[in-house]
N, C-alpha and C positions, 0 to 999 in steps of 0.2 A: 911334325911329331907323328910317327907312325902309330896307328891304333893296332893293338894286339888282337888278332882275329884268327881263330883256329881254321885250318883248311882253306886258307885264302892267300896263297903265296904271291899271286899276281898283284893283289891289292897291296901287300906289304912292299913289293918292289916299286909299284907306282908311287906310293906315299913316300918311300925313301928317295925316289928321284925328285919329288916335289920338295922334300926337305933340303936336298942338295941345291935346288933352284933357289930356295929361300936364303940359304947361306951365301950363294953367289950374289944375290941382289940386295941383301939387307945386312945391316950390322947392328947388333944390340949394344947399346951404351947405357950409362947410368949417371945421373947427377942428383943433387939434393932437391931441385925443384920438381923434376918429373919422375924420379925413381928410375926404373928401367924403361927404356924407350928404344925405338928403332929408327935408323936413318938409311937412306938409299945409298948403296955402294956404287951404283952406276946410274946413268940416265934411264928413266922409265917412260915409255910411250903411254899416251892416253889409252886406256883399255888393257894395258899389259898386266898379266897376272903376277902377283907378288907371292901369293900363298894359296895352297889348297890343303885343307886340314880336316881330319875326322875328330869328333869330340872325345875328350877323355871319358866323359860320362854324360848321359842325358837324363834329366830329372824333371819332375813336376814342379810347379810353383808351390810354395808353402801353403798347406791347407788342402791341396788337391790330392786325390789318389789316382794314379795312372798305372796301367798294366806294365809290368817290368819287361814284357816282351814287345807288345804292339803299341804301347803308350796311350791306349784309349782310356777314357775315364771309366772307373769301375769301383765297386765296393767289395769285390771278392779278393780272397787271398789264396796263395799257393797251398794246396792240401798236403804238401810234404813238409815244407819248412814252416808254414803257418805265419810267416812274418812279412814276406815281400808280397806286394800286391800283384795279382794275376787274374786277368779277366777269364770268364768261362769259355771264351772262344780259343784261348791259348792253352795247350796241354802242359807246357812247362816253360821255364825260363833258364837262365844261365845255370848249368848243372853244378858248377863249382860253388857258386854262391848258395844254391839250394842245399847242397850236401853239407856245406860248412855250417849253415844255420840250423840244419836238422840235427847236427851233433850236439847242439846246445840244449840241455835238458831244462824245460820250462813247465811250470804248472799251468793249468787252464786259466787261472786268475792272472798270471803273468802274461800269457799270450793275449788275453782279452785287454789288459792294460796297454800293451804295445799296439794292438790293432785299433784301439780307440784314438790314437795319436798319429795322424798322418804325417806330422812333421818329423817323425823318426826316420821316414823312408829315405830322404836325401842323406842324412847323416849315416845311416846304416850302409847305403850303397857306397859311400866314400870310404868308410871303414873297411868294407870288404875288399877294396882294391889292394889293401896291404896284406891280405890273407893268402894271396896266390903269387907264386914267382912270376907268372906271365904278366900280371897286372901291377906288380910292385913298382916298376919304373913309372907307370902312370901316376901312382900315388905320390911318388917322390917328386915328379914334375908338378903335381897339383899343390903340394905343400910348400913349393917355392914361391907361390903367388902371394900377392899382397892381401893382408887380412884387416888392417886397421883395427886390430883387436883392442888396443888400449883405448881408442876413441869410443868403442862400443860398450865397454864395461859399465854396468850400472844403468844403461839406457833401457827404454821400453822394449826394444828388440832383443836385447840381452835377456831381460826378464822373461819375455815370451818364449824364447828358445830354451831357457832353463826349465820352464814349466812344461813345455810341450815336446821337448826333444831330449835334453840331457837327463832330466829327472826320471822319465819312464825307462830310458836305457839303463840308468844306474840302478833304479829300484828293482828291475827285473833280473839283474845280474848279467845281461847281455854284454854290457860294456866291459866288464871285468874279464869275461871269457874270450872276447875278441881282442882286447888290447890290455895287457897286464899293466901298462904304465898310463892308461887312459885317465884323463881327468876332465873337468868341465872346460878348461881352456882348449883342449884338443877338439872337443865337439863343437864348441862355439867358434873355434878357428876354422874348422872345415865348413861350417854353415856360413861364416863370414866370407870365406873364399868364394863360395857360390854367389852370394849376394853382390860382391864387389866385382867379380870377374866374368860371371856367366853371361851369355848372350840369349836373348829371347828368340825362340825358334817356333815355327808353325807346328801345331798339334794336329793329330789326325782329323778331328772334327772341324767343321767350317768355323772360322773365327776364333778358334782356340789357340792357346800358346803354352809353351813349356820352356825349359832352359837347357842350354848346352854349354859345357865348359870346355874351352879350347886353350891349349897351352901357348902356342906361338901367337895366335890372334890376340891373346890377352896382353901382349907386350906393346902393342901399338898405343901411342898417346892419344889423347882426345883433343879435338878442336871442333867448334861449331861451324867452322869452314874447313872441312877435311879435304885431304887430297887422295883419299882412298875410299872405295866402296866395298861393302861386305854383302855377300849373298849366300844364302843357305838353301841347299836343295832338299828334295824329299828324303834322301838318304842321310840328311843332316850333315853333309860335307860342306864346309865353308870355303867359299872362294873370295879372295881379297884382290882387288885390282885397282889400278890408278884411274882416277876420274879426270886427270889432265896430265900434261907433260910434267914430270918431276925430275929436277936436276940432281945429279949426284951430290950427296951431302945434306940434302933436305931431310928434315924430320918427317916421318910418315905418320899421318894422323887419320883416325877414323872418328866418327861422331857417335857418342854414347846416347844422344837424345834425339828427339824429333826436331828437324830443322824448322818446322812450321810453328814452333812455340816461341813465345817472347823470352827476352833475356832473363827476367826474374824467375820465370817458370823453369827454364833450362837450368839455371844456376841452382835452384832449390832441389831439383831432381839429382843433380851431380853432388851437391853437398850432403843430402840425406843418404843417397845410395852408393856414392863413390868416394865421399869424404875429401873433396877438394873444391876449391873456388876457381871457376874457369876465368881466365884472363885473356882469352883469344881476342883478335881484333874486333870481331863482331860484338862480343860481350862488353868490350871497353868503349864502344861507340854508342852513346845514348840514343842515336837515331837508327841503330842497327843497319849501318851502311846505307842510310838514306831511305830505307823501307818504312820506317816508323811503325814497326810491328808491335811496339808496346806503347805508342803515343796516344794521348788524349787530345781532343779538340778543345782549344781554349775558348770558353764561352764569353770571355770579356773582350776578345779581339774581334774587330770587324773584318780584319784581313783574313783571307782563306788559308794563309800559311801560318796562322797562329796555332802552334801545337805545343802541348805540355809534355815534357820528357823528364825522365828521372836523371838527375845529375849524379854522375858516378862518384864525385868527390864527397858530396854531402848527403846523398841519398834523398834529397828533397825533390819534389815535382814542381818544375818551373816552366813557364812559357819561354820558348826560344826567342820571341820577339820582345817580351816585357817580363823581366824577372820578378816583378811585383805580383804577377798573376800566378798563383800557386794552387796546388791541391794537397790536402793532408793525406798522409800515408794510410790512415784509417779509412778515409773515404774511398781511396783507390782499392784497397783490399776488399772492403765490403761490397763495393760496386762490382768488382770482377767476380766475386763469389756468387753474388745474386745473378749475374749474367750467365755464368756457367750453369747454375741450377735451372735457369729458364731455358737455356739451350738443350739441356738434358731432357726436360719435360716436353719440349717442342719437337723432339726427334721424330722423323717419319711423317710429320705434318707440315707440308710445304707452305700452307697458308700461315700457320703460326711462325714458321721459320722466316718467311718473308716479312711479316710484321715486326718480328724481333730484330731483323737486319735493319729495317727502316728506323726503328726506335734507337738502336745502339749507334746508328750512323750520326746521331746528333751529339754523341759523347765520345766515340772512339774514332781514331783515324781509319780511313777506308781499308788500310792494310794491316790493321791491328790483328793479332793472331786469332782473337775470338771472331772477328769479322770474317777472316779467311776460313775458319772452321765452319761458320754458318754457310758461307758460299760453297764450300765443298759438299756440305750436307744437301743443300738445295740442288746443286748440279747432279748429285747422285740420284735424287728423286726424279729430276727431269730426264735423266738417262733412262730410267725405268718407264716413264711415261712415253718417251719417244720410241722405245723398243716394243711397246704394246700397240699394235695396229688398231685395236678396238677403241683406243682413246681418241684416235683421229686428231692428233695435235695440230694446232694452227701455227702459222709462221712465228708468232710471238714467243711460243715455247722454244723453238729452235734458236731464235735470236737471244732469248734470255740465257740459255745455256752457253751459247757462244760468248756472250759478254762476260759471264762468270769465269769461264775458262781463261779468257784473255787477261782478266784482272788477277787471277791466281798465278798465271805464267809470268806476269810482270814482276812479281815478288820472287818467284822461284829462280828466275834468271839471275837475280842478285845473290840470294842466300844459298843457292845450289848450282853454282857455275860448273861447267864441264859436264861429264857424264853423270846423269841422275835419273834413277828409275821413276821417281815421283814426277819429275819434269817431263820425262818421256811419255808417261801415261796421260798426264794433263794435255800434252801436245797432241797425242792421238785422239783424245776425247774432243778436242777442238776441231781437228782435221775431219774426223768422222762426221761430226754434226754439221760442219760447213758443207761437206759433200752431200749429205742428205738434204739439206735445205736447198742447195743449188739444183739438185735433181728435181725436187718438189716444185720449185719455182719454174723450171723449164717445162715440166709436164703441165703446169697450169698456165703456160705461155706468158709468164712474167719475165723470163730471161730468153734472150736469143741464143742460138747455138754458139755464137762467138763468145758471148758472155759466160755461158756454161763452160766452154773450153778454158777460158781464163781462170775461172773459179777452180776447176778441177786441177789445173796446172799448179795453182797455189797450194791446193791440198796435197798434191804429190810431193812438193818440197817439204811440207810439214811431216808427212808420213815417212819420208826418207830420213829426216832428222830424228824422229822418234825411233825408227828402226835401227839407226846407227847406234843409239845408246842401248837399246834393249838387246841387241845381238851379243853383248858381253855377258848377259845374265845366263846362268846355267840353264840348260834345257829343262831339267826336272824341277822347275819352279813356275808359278803362275806367270811371272814376267817372261820367262823363257818360252812358255807356250804362247803367250801373246805375240812374241816376236815372230813365231811361225805363222800365226794367223795374219799378222801384218804383211808378211811376204806374199801370202795369197791375195790379200786385199790390194796390195800395191800392184800385183800383176793384173788384177781385174780392172783397177783404175787406169793403168796404162793402156789396156785394151780399149776402154771407153774413150780415152783421149785420142787414141789412134783412129777409132771409128768416126769420131766427130771431125777430126782433121780431114779424113778422106771424104766425108760428106760435104764439108765446106769446099774442098777442092773441086768436087763435082758441080 
């Protein structure tokens, strides 16, 4: 889907070529179960690009105000049109939109009403696409997307959008002047399209996020075991590529949720946000492919393999060894909510996190998604400790991080097979820590040169595998930049290995 951009002929040609590539490799189909979906028209290699696409529109999350030009958070508005958000660092935004909105005659009270409601911004930007011949095709593409409007009517989100988006646009007269046939279903439908189809993308500030709506990328079906990877660069261009070999005729899947969540968590996110019940192989397996990412420890069983899982047919929580050993759904829900709250309050405190991990290990399987969350948090703090020379970390700190990375990777190898950025990063963290520990032990004469060489050769294998996966990431992403750093680290590591080998030969 080419993005209309003035004065950028090369970009249009490039995107047209990519669209042709998508047409050659993919076929859009439709059925009652999936709606519109995409299948591979030919065999696809692992890492092969399926789609490159610019967004139809980039928007803030509901409730946020972001500059219409640079997308930074701000409370300022354009001084010409008074309606679209514009930070003080940006002199202007899209001239067509600014001019069209400036033509609308509004009183100070009406402008104030609209400025008080940030949720009008996404609706307004979508409505403006229809106002210009250049962007009308984008509007038409957007309105073909799924809305699930009937399912949303009367819900809390419908009422919220009525109060904070439709009502201000209607009361101010903006809606009538932009769209003579506009009604609440149109506004609610546009906002629903964004909720159901938009992708989360990085915002300019660290840790921030916003949304991008992509036409062709929205056609891919969901699976919690996808065969595609999506990556979005700093220019908000999406790259979609195969994470494994895909045979011609296979349905192409992406994952709409976090693979490190448990089944009930993932399904709830999909039900609330995407309006469907996932029945992929992982969701249908109560053990989550043997990882037990949602399992409890059975307190009645003396056997270490006594785990309580949720039976898909009945929804009851039963021990896999003794069906008489059960947990009530109310207990499970309350216990998980309390655990999440404790994890939240323990963040950044490694001692509280370690105590909580030990406490929950008596209740939850070691691979439970909350246990993995804790392990990731602890490993992140340990990384900061190891990077700070002033801390002078001892051997146990290195070994603790190594053990956590290994435990996380064991799960990722099952739930994220093939090319996976989260797996690549975890593997790099493991390799880097093992290399640092080996060098530390050698400098303290705890390892011989031969032992150091063996350890560094193992690290080289892990870094090569991590790099193999990250090289498919766009360069203008944190993962793409990490791949370039890894290339340098790999060269330095290989030089170290060569020097040790030469010393041993002497």
